[in-house]
Short mmCIF file of the C-alpha atoms (twelve columns), coordinates in Angstrom:
data_MODEL
# 
_entry.id   MODEL 
# 
loop_
_atom_site.group_PDB 
_atom_site.id 
_atom_site.type_symbol 
_atom_site.label_atom_id 
_atom_site.label_alt_id 
_atom_site.label_comp_id 
_atom_site.label_asym_id 
_atom_site.label_seq_id 
_atom_site.Cartn_x 
_atom_site.Cartn_y 
_atom_site.Cartn_z 
_atom_site.pdbx_PDB_model_num 
ATOM 1  C CA . MET A 1  -2.462  2.792   1.269   1 
ATOM 2  C CA . ASP A 2  -5.148  5.827   3.278   1 
ATOM 3  C CA . ASP A 3  -6.343  8.751   2.238   1 
ATOM 4  C CA . GLU A 4  -5.180  10.638  5.157   1 
ATOM 5  C CA . GLU A 5  -1.809  12.270  5.694   1 
ATOM 6  C CA . PRO A 6  -1.783  12.055  9.537   1 
ATOM 7  C CA . ILE A 7  -2.433  8.591   9.080   1 
ATOM 8  C CA . ARG A 8  0.046   7.525   6.383   1 
ATOM 9  C CA . ASP A 9  2.312   9.885   8.317   1 
ATOM 10 C CA . LEU A 10 1.836   7.878   11.478  1 
ATOM 11 C CA . VAL A 11 2.010   4.436   10.468  1 
ATOM 12 C CA . THR A 12 4.998   5.394   8.558   1 
ATOM 13 C CA . PHE A 13 6.486   6.706   11.623  1 
ATOM 14 C CA . THR A 14 5.974   3.730   13.436  1 
ATOM 15 C CA . LEU A 15 7.239   0.955   10.907  1 
ATOM 16 C CA . ASP A 16 10.283  2.933   10.374  1 
ATOM 17 C CA . ARG A 17 11.200  3.443   14.107  1 
ATOM 18 C CA . LEU A 18 10.825  -0.647  14.137  1 
ATOM 19 C CA . GLY A 19 13.447  -1.645  11.069  1 
ATOM 20 C CA . TYR A 20 11.069  -1.267  7.937   1 
ATOM 21 C CA . GLU A 21 11.344  0.585   4.655   1 
ATOM 22 C CA . VAL A 22 7.716   2.153   3.781   1 
ATOM 23 C CA . SER A 23 6.110   2.634   0.788   1 
ATOM 24 C CA . ALA A 24 2.897   4.492   1.720   1 
ATOM 25 C CA . ALA A 25 0.380   5.695   -0.873  1 
ATOM 26 C CA . GLU A 26 -2.487  8.556   -0.721  1 
ATOM 27 C CA . THR A 27 -4.824  6.297   -3.102  1 
ATOM 28 C CA . ALA A 28 -5.465  2.450   -4.079  1 
ATOM 29 C CA . LEU A 29 -3.809  2.584   -7.536  1 
ATOM 30 C CA . ARG A 30 -0.896  4.310   -6.394  1 
ATOM 31 C CA . GLY A 31 -0.475  1.699   -4.039  1 
ATOM 32 C CA . ILE A 32 -1.085  -1.162  -6.087  1 
ATOM 33 C CA . GLU A 33 1.379   0.978   -8.649  1 
ATOM 34 C CA . LEU A 34 4.062   1.195   -5.933  1 
ATOM 35 C CA . TYR A 35 3.770   -2.618  -4.863  1 
ATOM 36 C CA . ARG A 36 4.467   -3.462  -8.979  1 
ATOM 37 C CA . GLU A 37 7.128   -1.725  -9.046  1 
ATOM 38 C CA . ALA A 38 8.761   -3.735  -6.114  1 
ATOM 39 C CA . ILE A 39 8.044   -6.725  -7.696  1 
ATOM 40 C CA . GLY A 40 9.530   -5.437  -11.053 1 
ATOM 41 C CA . ARG A 41 12.594  -4.931  -9.148  1 
ATOM 42 C CA . GLY A 42 12.517  -8.476  -7.252  1 
ATOM 43 C CA . ARG A 43 11.520  -7.048  -4.333  1 
ATOM 44 C CA . ARG A 44 8.462   -8.445  -2.198  1 
ATOM 45 C CA . PHE A 45 6.516   -5.837  0.676   1 
ATOM 46 C CA . ASP A 46 5.844   -8.293  4.287   1 
ATOM 47 C CA . LEU A 47 3.007   -6.586  4.533   1 
ATOM 48 C CA . VAL A 48 0.387   -4.374  3.163   1 
ATOM 49 C CA . ILE A 49 -2.326  -1.907  5.252   1 
ATOM 50 C CA . LEU A 50 -5.020  -0.533  3.080   1 
ATOM 51 C CA . ASP A 51 -7.681  1.412   4.122   1 
ATOM 52 C CA . LEU A 52 -11.075 -0.040  3.490   1 
ATOM 53 C CA . THR A 53 -12.919 2.910   2.249   1 
ATOM 54 C CA . LEU A 54 -11.796 6.462   0.558   1 
ATOM 55 C CA . PRO A 55 -14.030 8.879   -0.442  1 
ATOM 56 C CA . GLY A 56 -14.581 8.743   -4.315  1 
ATOM 57 C CA . GLY A 57 -12.474 6.144   -4.620  1 
ATOM 58 C CA . MET A 58 -11.498 2.291   -4.989  1 
ATOM 59 C CA . GLY A 59 -11.228 1.348   -1.701  1 
ATOM 60 C CA . GLY A 60 -9.007  -1.238  0.298   1 
ATOM 61 C CA . LYS A 61 -11.113 -4.252  -0.813  1 
ATOM 62 C CA . GLU A 62 -10.369 -3.932  -4.235  1 
ATOM 63 C CA . ALA A 63 -7.101  -3.136  -4.278  1 
ATOM 64 C CA . LEU A 64 -6.723  -6.225  -2.483  1 
ATOM 65 C CA . LYS A 65 -8.341  -7.919  -5.420  1 
ATOM 66 C CA . ARG A 66 -5.649  -6.221  -7.995  1 
ATOM 67 C CA . LEU A 67 -2.911  -6.927  -5.764  1 
ATOM 68 C CA . SER A 68 -3.384  -10.812 -5.488  1 
ATOM 69 C CA . LYS A 69 -3.895  -10.587 -9.374  1 
ATOM 70 C CA . SER A 70 0.108   -9.254  -9.181  1 
ATOM 71 C CA . ILE A 71 1.187   -11.741 -6.969  1 
ATOM 72 C CA . LEU A 72 0.199   -15.050 -9.235  1 
ATOM 73 C CA . ARG A 73 1.665   -13.439 -12.302 1 
# 
């Protein structure tokens, strides 16, 4: 999750080349939504990369708290 498209593109490209399936999100809310959808399908993310600060939006620290609650359900 990162608000900057070039960073999302670079990370997605790199992880894809390493054989990972990647879900990228521009906002924390979208990232949480993607994570919950995956759990709903019985799939787990191996790794979550969060941008700690987002202008005018929820940052990585709050997103991590919400993701942790999703895991514990």
